[in-house]
C-alpha positions as CSV (number, residue, x, y, z in Angstrom):
1,X,-25.5,30.7,61.4
2,X,-21.9,31.3,62.4
3,X,-22.0,28.0,64.3
4,X,-23.2,26.0,61.4
5,X,-20.6,27.7,59.1
6,X,-17.8,26.8,61.5
7,X,-19.0,23.2,61.9
8,X,-19.4,22.8,58.2
9,X,-16.0,24.2,57.4
10,X,-14.5,21.9,60.0
11,X,-16.1,18.9,58.3
12,X,-14.9,20.2,54.9
13,X,-11.3,20.4,56.1
14,X,-11.5,16.9,57.5
15,X,-12.5,15.7,54.0
16,X,-9.6,17.3,52.1
17,X,-7.8,14.0,51.6
18,X,-10.8,12.4,50.0
19,X,-11.8,15.3,47.7
20,X,-11.3,13.4,44.5
21,X,-14.5,11.6,43.7
22,X,-14.1,7.9,44.0
23,X,-13.9,5.5,41.1
24,X,-16.9,3.4,40.4
25,X,-18.2,1.6,37.4
26,X,-21.0,3.6,35.8
27,X,-24.5,2.0,35.9
28,X,-25.6,2.0,32.2
29,X,-29.3,2.1,33.3
30,X,-28.9,5.5,34.8
31,X,-29.8,8.3,32.5
32,X,-29.3,11.3,34.8
33,X,-26.1,12.5,36.3
34,X,-25.4,11.5,39.9
35,X,-22.7,12.4,42.3
36,X,-22.8,8.8,43.7
37,X,-21.6,7.0,40.5
38,X,-18.7,9.1,39.5
39,X,-16.1,7.9,37.1
40,X,-16.4,4.8,34.9
41,X,-13.7,3.1,33.0
42,X,-14.5,5.0,29.8
43,X,-12.0,7.7,30.4
44,X,-8.7,6.6,31.9
45,X,-7.4,10.1,32.2
46,X,-10.3,11.2,34.4
47,X,-9.9,8.0,36.5
48,X,-6.1,8.6,36.9
49,X,-6.7,12.3,37.7
50,X,-9.2,11.4,40.5
51,X,-6.7,9.0,42.0
52,X,-3.9,11.6,41.8
53,X,-6.1,14.2,43.5
54,X,-7.0,11.7,46.3
55,X,-3.3,11.1,46.8
56,X,-2.8,14.9,47.2
57,X,-0.8,15.0,43.9
58,X,-2.8,18.0,42.8
59,X,-0.7,19.2,39.9
60,X,-0.7,15.7,38.3
61,X,-4.4,15.3,39.1
62,X,-5.1,18.6,37.4
63,X,-3.0,17.7,34.3
64,X,-4.7,14.3,33.9
65,X,-8.2,15.6,34.5
66,X,-7.7,18.3,31.9
67,X,-6.6,15.7,29.4
68,X,-9.6,13.6,30.3
69,X,-12.0,16.6,29.8
70,X,-10.6,17.1,26.3
71,X,-11.8,13.7,25.3
72,X,-15.4,12.8,24.4
73,X,-16.9,12.2,27.8
74,X,-20.5,11.4,29.0
75,X,-22.0,14.4,30.9
76,X,-22.0,12.4,34.2
77,X,-18.2,11.8,34.0
78,X,-17.6,15.4,32.8
79,X,-19.4,16.8,35.8
80,X,-17.4,14.6,38.1
81,X,-14.1,15.5,36.4
82,X,-14.9,19.2,36.8
83,X,-15.8,18.8,40.4
84,X,-12.4,17.0,40.9
85,X,-10.7,19.8,39.1
86,X,-12.4,22.2,41.5
87,X,-11.2,20.2,44.5
88,X,-7.6,20.2,43.3
89,X,-7.5,23.9,42.6
90,X,-9.1,24.6,46.0
91,X,-6.6,22.4,47.7
92,X,-3.7,24.3,46.0
93,X,-5.2,27.6,47.2
94,X,-6.5,28.7,43.8
95,X,-10.1,29.5,44.7
96,X,-10.9,31.4,41.5
97,X,-10.0,28.5,39.3
98,X,-11.8,26.1,41.7
99,X,-15.0,28.1,41.6
100,X,-15.0,28.3,37.8
101,X,-14.6,24.5,37.6
102,X,-17.3,23.8,40.2
103,X,-19.7,26.2,38.4
104,X,-19.2,24.3,35.2
105,X,-19.8,21.0,37.0
106,X,-23.0,22.3,38.5
107,X,-24.2,23.5,35.1
108,X,-24.1,19.9,34.0
109,X,-25.3,18.3,37.3
110,X,-26.9,20.6,39.9
111,X,-27.4,17.6,42.2
112,X,-23.7,16.9,42.6
113,X,-23.2,17.4,46.4
114,X,-19.4,17.1,46.0
115,X,-19.3,20.1,43.7
116,X,-21.2,22.2,46.2
117,X,-18.9,20.9,49.0
118,X,-15.8,21.7,47.0
119,X,-17.0,25.1,45.9
120,X,-17.9,25.9,49.5
121,X,-14.2,25.5,50.5
122,X,-13.2,27.7,47.6
123,X,-15.7,30.4,48.7
124,X,-14.2,30.0,52.2
125,X,-10.7,30.6,50.9
126,X,-11.9,33.9,49.3
127,X,-13.6,35.0,52.6
128,X,-17.1,34.6,51.1
129,X,-18.4,32.9,54.1
130,X,-22.2,33.3,53.5
131,X,-21.8,31.6,50.0
132,X,-19.6,28.9,51.6
133,X,-22.3,28.2,54.2
134,X,-25.1,28.2,51.5
135,X,-23.2,25.6,49.5
136,X,-22.6,23.4,52.5
137,X,-26.3,23.5,53.4
138,X,-27.1,22.6,49.7
139,X,-24.7,19.7,49.8
140,X,-26.3,18.4,53.0
141,X,-29.8,18.7,51.5
142,X,-28.7,16.6,48.5
143,X,-26.9,14.0,50.6
144,X,-27.5,14.2,54.3
145,X,-25.4,11.1,54.9
146,X,-22.3,12.4,53.0
147,X,-19.0,12.7,54.7
148,X,-18.5,16.5,54.3
């Protein structure tokens, strides 16, 4: 178990630069939330926040994402925005805020592998290694081909 935790955490650290969920146009035929189609063009604040987080401008990404979450937003985009907020807080070393945001994201979409991946890193920061490993395993179960 320790080996899988270490390997998983190493993969998590390697993905830090790409934590913000990428921008894609939302498929209107989809009626369930998915972590693959993340942010559509319907909420420019969430889109700009994701880009800022991917550029490691975490404070700006958090600010823009919070603005986006205040607007009427489809559940799919809201879950992605909360997962991005989680990633930014984790990257800033704020695991409690990160875990809170990821938990909210997973309440909306419990199949969002990125939220599990981001929350895993936040658990790691708090020294909660068993929970970090559990989330990494869950993320891999949901999307075995994901770049962790």
